[in-house]
ROVO-307657 format. One record per residue (C-alpha): z, y, x; chain; residue in one letter. Coordinates in steps of 0.1 Angstrom, whole numbers, always signed. Last residue first. Example, Ala and Ser with C-alpha at 12.3 -4.5 7.8 and 13.67 -1.06 7.14 Angstrom:
// residues 2
w: +71 | v: -11 | u: +137 | unit: A | code: S
w: +78 | v: -45 | u: +123 | unit: A | code: A
END
This chain:
// residues 276
w: -1153 | v: +308 | u: -309 | unit: A | code: K
w: -1137 | v: +273 | u: -312 | unit: A | code: A
w: -1162 | v: +261 | u: -286 | unit: A | code: A
w: -1150 | v: +287 | u: -261 | unit: A | code: L
w: -1114 | v: +276 | u: -266 | unit: A | code: M
w: -1123 | v: +240 | u: -263 | unit: A | code: N
w: -1141 | v: +246 | u: -230 | unit: A | code: T
w: -1111 | v: +266 | u: -217 | unit: A | code: L
w: -1090 | v: +235 | u: -222 | unit: A | code: R
w: -1107 | v: +218 | u: -193 | unit: A | code: G
w: -1131 | v: +240 | u: -174 | unit: A | code: P
w: -1144 | v: +209 | u: -156 | unit: A | code: S
w: -1137 | v: +189 | u: -124 | unit: A | code: G
w: -1101 | v: +201 | u: -123 | unit: A | code: M
w: -1078 | v: +192 | u: -93 | unit: A | code: A
w: -1081 | v: +227 | u: -78 | unit: A | code: N
w: -1065 | v: +243 | u: -108 | unit: A | code: Y
w: -1033 | v: +222 | u: -104 | unit: A | code: G
w: -1008 | v: +250 | u: -110 | unit: A | code: A
w: -1023 | v: +268 | u: -80 | unit: A | code: D
w: -1001 | v: +260 | u: -50 | unit: A | code: I
w: -1026 | v: +239 | u: -30 | unit: A | code: H
w: -1013 | v: +226 | u: +4 | unit: A | code: L
w: -1042 | v: +222 | u: +28 | unit: A | code: I
w: -1034 | v: +197 | u: +55 | unit: A | code: E
w: -1039 | v: +193 | u: +93 | unit: A | code: G
w: -1003 | v: +185 | u: +98 | unit: A | code: T
w: -975 | v: +169 | u: +78 | unit: A | code: I
w: -950 | v: +146 | u: +97 | unit: A | code: G
w: -922 | v: +171 | u: +96 | unit: A | code: N
w: -925 | v: +191 | u: +63 | unit: A | code: S
w: -887 | v: +194 | u: +57 | unit: A | code: L
w: -884 | v: +207 | u: +92 | unit: A | code: D
w: -896 | v: +241 | u: +79 | unit: A | code: S
w: -928 | v: +260 | u: +81 | unit: A | code: L
w: -945 | v: +240 | u: +54 | unit: A | code: L
w: -915 | v: +243 | u: +31 | unit: A | code: F
w: -913 | v: +280 | u: +36 | unit: A | code: A
w: -949 | v: +283 | u: +24 | unit: A | code: G
w: -941 | v: +262 | u: -6 | unit: A | code: S
w: -910 | v: +283 | u: -15 | unit: A | code: N
w: -929 | v: +316 | u: -11 | unit: A | code: G
w: -958 | v: +303 | u: -32 | unit: A | code: V
w: -934 | v: +295 | u: -60 | unit: A | code: E
w: -916 | v: +329 | u: -56 | unit: A | code: E
w: -949 | v: +348 | u: -57 | unit: A | code: H
w: -956 | v: +331 | u: -90 | unit: A | code: T
w: -982 | v: +306 | u: -102 | unit: A | code: V
w: -1006 | v: +310 | u: -131 | unit: A | code: N
w: -1003 | v: +291 | u: -164 | unit: A | code: R
w: -1018 | v: +263 | u: -184 | unit: A | code: S
w: -1001 | v: +236 | u: -162 | unit: A | code: M
w: -1034 | v: +217 | u: -160 | unit: A | code: P
w: -1052 | v: +249 | u: -147 | unit: A | code: A
w: -1082 | v: +260 | u: -168 | unit: A | code: V
w: -1068 | v: +285 | u: -192 | unit: A | code: H
w: -1043 | v: +303 | u: -169 | unit: A | code: Q
w: -1068 | v: +301 | u: -140 | unit: A | code: Y
w: -1094 | v: +320 | u: -160 | unit: A | code: M
w: -1071 | v: +348 | u: -170 | unit: A | code: K
w: -1058 | v: +352 | u: -135 | unit: A | code: L
w: -1093 | v: +352 | u: -120 | unit: A | code: M
w: -1103 | v: +381 | u: -142 | unit: A | code: E
w: -1075 | v: +403 | u: -128 | unit: A | code: G
w: -1079 | v: +390 | u: -92 | unit: A | code: V
w: -1111 | v: +408 | u: -85 | unit: A | code: G
w: -1114 | v: +400 | u: -48 | unit: A | code: A
w: -1103 | v: +434 | u: -36 | unit: A | code: A
w: -1072 | v: +433 | u: -59 | unit: A | code: S
w: -1063 | v: +400 | u: -44 | unit: A | code: G
w: -1061 | v: +413 | u: -9 | unit: A | code: A
w: -1036 | v: +440 | u: -20 | unit: A | code: L
w: -1016 | v: +415 | u: -40 | unit: A | code: T
w: -1015 | v: +404 | u: -76 | unit: A | code: K
w: -1017 | v: +366 | u: -73 | unit: A | code: L
w: -1046 | v: +342 | u: -76 | unit: A | code: P
w: -1038 | v: +305 | u: -68 | unit: A | code: G
w: -1024 | v: +298 | u: -34 | unit: A | code: A
w: -1040 | v: +277 | u: -7 | unit: A | code: S
w: -1015 | v: +271 | u: +21 | unit: A | code: L
w: -1027 | v: +259 | u: +54 | unit: A | code: A
w: -1013 | v: +236 | u: +80 | unit: A | code: N
w: -1007 | v: +234 | u: +118 | unit: A | code: V
w: -980 | v: +212 | u: +133 | unit: A | code: R
w: -967 | v: +217 | u: +169 | unit: A | code: I
w: -951 | v: +187 | u: +187 | unit: A | code: G
w: -970 | v: +195 | u: +219 | unit: A | code: D
w: -992 | v: +164 | u: +213 | unit: A | code: P
w: -1002 | v: +179 | u: +179 | unit: A | code: G
w: -1015 | v: +212 | u: +194 | unit: A | code: L
w: -1051 | v: +202 | u: +198 | unit: A | code: D
w: -1054 | v: +181 | u: +167 | unit: A | code: Y
w: -1036 | v: +206 | u: +144 | unit: A | code: A
w: -1058 | v: +233 | u: +160 | unit: A | code: L
w: -1089 | v: +213 | u: +149 | unit: A | code: Y
w: -1076 | v: +211 | u: +114 | unit: A | code: R
w: -1067 | v: +247 | u: +111 | unit: A | code: M
w: -1101 | v: +258 | u: +125 | unit: A | code: T
w: -1118 | v: +237 | u: +98 | unit: A | code: A
w: -1098 | v: +255 | u: +71 | unit: A | code: D
w: -1104 | v: +289 | u: +87 | unit: A | code: L
w: -1141 | v: +282 | u: +87 | unit: A | code: A
w: -1140 | v: +275 | u: +50 | unit: A | code: A
w: -1119 | v: +306 | u: +46 | unit: A | code: K
w: -1144 | v: +328 | u: +63 | unit: A | code: C
w: -1172 | v: +314 | u: +42 | unit: A | code: I
w: -1152 | v: +322 | u: +11 | unit: A | code: G
w: -1146 | v: +356 | u: +24 | unit: A | code: M
w: -1184 | v: +362 | u: +25 | unit: A | code: V
w: -1186 | v: +358 | u: -13 | unit: A | code: N
w: -1154 | v: +358 | u: -32 | unit: A | code: Y
w: -1173 | v: +372 | u: -62 | unit: A | code: G
w: -1186 | v: +338 | u: -73 | unit: A | code: P
w: -1162 | v: +311 | u: -62 | unit: A | code: V
w: -1182 | v: +284 | u: -44 | unit: A | code: C
w: -1160 | v: +254 | u: -36 | unit: A | code: K
w: -1138 | v: +246 | u: -6 | unit: A | code: E
w: -1135 | v: +281 | u: +10 | unit: A | code: G
w: -1131 | v: +297 | u: -24 | unit: A | code: G
w: -1100 | v: +275 | u: -29 | unit: A | code: F
w: -1081 | v: +299 | u: -7 | unit: A | code: Y
w: -1065 | v: +300 | u: +27 | unit: A | code: T
w: -1033 | v: +314 | u: +42 | unit: A | code: M
w: -1022 | v: +301 | u: +76 | unit: A | code: C
w: -993 | v: +279 | u: +88 | unit: A | code: A
w: -979 | v: +271 | u: +122 | unit: A | code: V
w: -949 | v: +248 | u: +126 | unit: A | code: S
w: -926 | v: +238 | u: +154 | unit: A | code: S
w: -913 | v: +204 | u: +165 | unit: A | code: N
w: -912 | v: +213 | u: +201 | unit: A | code: T
w: -908 | v: +250 | u: +204 | unit: A | code: S
w: -936 | v: +276 | u: +203 | unit: A | code: L
w: -932 | v: +300 | u: +232 | unit: A | code: I
w: -961 | v: +288 | u: +255 | unit: A | code: P
w: -984 | v: +282 | u: +224 | unit: A | code: R
w: -980 | v: +317 | u: +210 | unit: A | code: A
w: -1011 | v: +331 | u: +227 | unit: A | code: A
w: -1032 | v: +301 | u: +218 | unit: A | code: N
w: -1020 | v: +302 | u: +182 | unit: A | code: A
w: -1026 | v: +339 | u: +180 | unit: A | code: V
w: -1062 | v: +337 | u: +193 | unit: A | code: A
w: -1071 | v: +306 | u: +173 | unit: A | code: I
w: -1058 | v: +321 | u: +141 | unit: A | code: L
w: -1076 | v: +354 | u: +149 | unit: A | code: S
w: -1109 | v: +335 | u: +150 | unit: A | code: Y
w: -1107 | v: +331 | u: +112 | unit: A | code: C
w: -1100 | v: +362 | u: +92 | unit: A | code: S
w: -1104 | v: +389 | u: +119 | unit: A | code: I
w: -1133 | v: +375 | u: +138 | unit: A | code: E
w: -1150 | v: +360 | u: +108 | unit: A | code: M
w: -1148 | v: +392 | u: +88 | unit: A | code: A
w: -1160 | v: +413 | u: +118 | unit: A | code: M
w: -1190 | v: +390 | u: +125 | unit: A | code: Q
w: -1200 | v: +389 | u: +89 | unit: A | code: F
w: -1198 | v: +427 | u: +85 | unit: A | code: G
w: -1219 | v: +432 | u: +116 | unit: A | code: A
w: -1246 | v: +409 | u: +104 | unit: A | code: R
w: -1246 | v: +424 | u: +69 | unit: A | code: S
w: -1240 | v: +401 | u: +39 | unit: A | code: T
w: -1270 | v: +402 | u: +16 | unit: A | code: E
w: -1271 | v: +364 | u: +9 | unit: A | code: V
w: -1234 | v: +366 | u: -1 | unit: A | code: T
w: -1243 | v: +389 | u: -30 | unit: A | code: D
w: -1227 | v: +424 | u: -26 | unit: A | code: R
w: -1191 | v: +433 | u: -35 | unit: A | code: T
w: -1174 | v: +416 | u: -6 | unit: A | code: L
w: -1199 | v: +430 | u: +19 | unit: A | code: D
w: -1194 | v: +466 | u: +8 | unit: A | code: A
w: -1156 | v: +460 | u: +8 | unit: A | code: R
w: -1157 | v: +451 | u: +45 | unit: A | code: D
w: -1139 | v: +419 | u: +51 | unit: A | code: A
w: -1103 | v: +412 | u: +61 | unit: A | code: F
w: -1079 | v: +384 | u: +65 | unit: A | code: A
w: -1044 | v: +379 | u: +80 | unit: A | code: I
w: -1015 | v: +358 | u: +68 | unit: A | code: S
w: -1007 | v: +338 | u: +99 | unit: A | code: H
w: -972 | v: +324 | u: +97 | unit: A | code: L
w: -956 | v: +312 | u: +129 | unit: A | code: L
w: -926 | v: +289 | u: +131 | unit: A | code: F
w: -900 | v: +276 | u: +156 | unit: A | code: D
w: -900 | v: +304 | u: +182 | unit: A | code: I
w: -888 | v: +302 | u: +218 | unit: A | code: E
w: -869 | v: +330 | u: +236 | unit: A | code: G
w: -860 | v: +349 | u: +205 | unit: A | code: F
w: -861 | v: +386 | u: +212 | unit: A | code: E
w: -878 | v: +387 | u: +245 | unit: A | code: S
w: -901 | v: +359 | u: +236 | unit: A | code: E
w: -910 | v: +376 | u: +204 | unit: A | code: A
w: -918 | v: +408 | u: +222 | unit: A | code: K
w: -939 | v: +390 | u: +247 | unit: A | code: K
w: -957 | v: +373 | u: +219 | unit: A | code: M
w: -964 | v: +407 | u: +202 | unit: A | code: V
w: -976 | v: +421 | u: +235 | unit: A | code: E
w: -1000 | v: +393 | u: +240 | unit: A | code: A
w: -1015 | v: +399 | u: +206 | unit: A | code: I
w: -1019 | v: +435 | u: +215 | unit: A | code: Q
w: -1037 | v: +427 | u: +247 | unit: A | code: A
w: -1060 | v: +403 | u: +229 | unit: A | code: D
w: -1072 | v: +431 | u: +206 | unit: A | code: D
w: -1092 | v: +420 | u: +176 | unit: A | code: Q
w: -1059 | v: +408 | u: +161 | unit: A | code: V
w: -1047 | v: +444 | u: +158 | unit: A | code: N
w: -1009 | v: +441 | u: +155 | unit: A | code: L
w: -983 | v: +467 | u: +148 | unit: A | code: P
w: -946 | v: +460 | u: +154 | unit: A | code: V
w: -916 | v: +452 | u: +132 | unit: A | code: L
w: -885 | v: +437 | u: +147 | unit: A | code: F
w: -854 | v: +415 | u: +139 | unit: A | code: K
w: -857 | v: +409 | u: +102 | unit: A | code: A
w: -827 | v: +387 | u: +96 | unit: A | code: K
w: -804 | v: +417 | u: +89 | unit: A | code: D
w: -828 | v: +426 | u: +60 | unit: A | code: A
w: -816 | v: +396 | u: +40 | unit: A | code: N
w: -806 | v: +414 | u: +8 | unit: A | code: A
w: -841 | v: +430 | u: +9 | unit: A | code: S
w: -849 | v: +465 | u: -5 | unit: A | code: K
w: -849 | v: +483 | u: +28 | unit: A | code: D
w: -867 | v: +454 | u: +46 | unit: A | code: F
w: -896 | v: +456 | u: +21 | unit: A | code: C
w: -896 | v: +494 | u: +26 | unit: A | code: K
w: -902 | v: +489 | u: +63 | unit: A | code: Q
w: -933 | v: +470 | u: +54 | unit: A | code: V
w: -948 | v: +499 | u: +35 | unit: A | code: R
w: -936 | v: +524 | u: +61 | unit: A | code: R
w: -954 | v: +506 | u: +89 | unit: A | code: H
w: -987 | v: +507 | u: +70 | unit: A | code: N
w: -983 | v: +543 | u: +59 | unit: A | code: K
w: -976 | v: +557 | u: +94 | unit: A | code: K
w: -970 | v: +592 | u: +78 | unit: A | code: K
w: -987 | v: +610 | u: +106 | unit: A | code: D
w: -1019 | v: +591 | u: +100 | unit: A | code: D
w: -1043 | v: +606 | u: +126 | unit: A | code: D
w: -1038 | v: +577 | u: +150 | unit: A | code: E
w: -1046 | v: +552 | u: +123 | unit: A | code: R
w: -1018 | v: +528 | u: +115 | unit: A | code: D
w: -1019 | v: +493 | u: +129 | unit: A | code: P
w: -1017 | v: +464 | u: +103 | unit: A | code: L
w: -982 | v: +450 | u: +103 | unit: A | code: H
w: -963 | v: +426 | u: +124 | unit: A | code: T
w: -929 | v: +409 | u: +117 | unit: A | code: F
w: -902 | v: +391 | u: +137 | unit: A | code: G
w: -882 | v: +367 | u: +116 | unit: A | code: C
w: -847 | v: +351 | u: +117 | unit: A | code: E
w: -841 | v: +321 | u: +95 | unit: A | code: G
w: -809 | v: +317 | u: +75 | unit: A | code: G
w: -823 | v: +302 | u: +42 | unit: A | code: E
w: -825 | v: +337 | u: +26 | unit: A | code: A
w: -846 | v: +347 | u: +57 | unit: A | code: M
w: -871 | v: +319 | u: +51 | unit: A | code: I
w: -873 | v: +326 | u: +14 | unit: A | code: K
w: -879 | v: +363 | u: +20 | unit: A | code: E
w: -905 | v: +355 | u: +47 | unit: A | code: A
w: -925 | v: +333 | u: +23 | unit: A | code: I
w: -925 | v: +361 | u: -4 | unit: A | code: A
w: -934 | v: +386 | u: +24 | unit: A | code: W
w: -964 | v: +366 | u: +35 | unit: A | code: A
w: -976 | v: +364 | u: -1 | unit: A | code: I
w: -977 | v: +402 | u: +0 | unit: A | code: S
w: -963 | v: +420 | u: -31 | unit: A | code: R
w: -936 | v: +437 | u: -10 | unit: A | code: D
w: -961 | v: +453 | u: +12 | unit: A | code: N
w: -988 | v: +445 | u: +39 | unit: A | code: A
w: -972 | v: +415 | u: +57 | unit: A | code: V
w: -997 | v: +402 | u: +82 | unit: A | code: G
w: -980 | v: +381 | u: +109 | unit: A | code: L
w: -946 | v: +365 | u: +102 | unit: A | code: I
w: -932 | v: +353 | u: +135 | unit: A | code: L
w: -903 | v: +328 | u: +141 | unit: A | code: G
w: -867 | v: +319 | u: +146 | unit: A | code: K
w: -846 | v: +289 | u: +134 | unit: A | code: K
w: -808 | v: +287 | u: +138 | unit: A | code: G
w: -803 | v: +282 | u: +100 | unit: A | code: E
w: -838 | v: +277 | u: +85 | unit: A | code: F
w: -827 | v: +250 | u: +60 | unit: A | code: M
w: -797 | v: +270 | u: +50 | unit: A | code: G
w: -761 | v: +260 | u: +56 | unit: A | code: M
END
């Protein structure tokens, strides 16, 4: 019997089979959990419905596709759409036991310029989608979240320390981290836990926009384990935070980065540079 047997929940923000959210969902479904999924809405002029098709392909290749109960679009800037997703979840599941928020966005122009040059409109959009959306979906899901349920969001070390190149998204993640802690306080009396996962760099759509290639090289040399993490490892950790195994944990950031966040210096990379 799997650790998610009889459990049901929402996975918000899968983009394709390389998404961290998909790695977490795969572990949940393999352990018996049932999931409802959302994807980024397709443009009205996109006859091929690319966003929908990318996620549908995940199901087509999964051995646990029978546990994927629905797939619907979600624009987190639209409260009506958020309400529709929760209505769909309630119709399908009644109550839900877990909710994964894996949603972030910033205009590429703002990501590639110095933080001091971030546009006002770009900042507002990035904060609304990447941070406020957690408040919006948690509030909308509150009536259907079961006692002893779990909410998790995806953050990154760039919200704790300055990571050049991460720029405005680092500010968004810092705000997301604080939001997570305040939601943990607000929802705690209802038996709802709220935590964040901070993964090391992985090859994902979001990672490509943040220059993940160079980060992978650096992490491999600096991290105590002298390697990068895998999708499977992050999937396992995310499933842990959404499961009953993490009862008693709330308001926390769980780092899955081979120990990179623990370092106060470049570590072994210093010796490598000195040797040159």
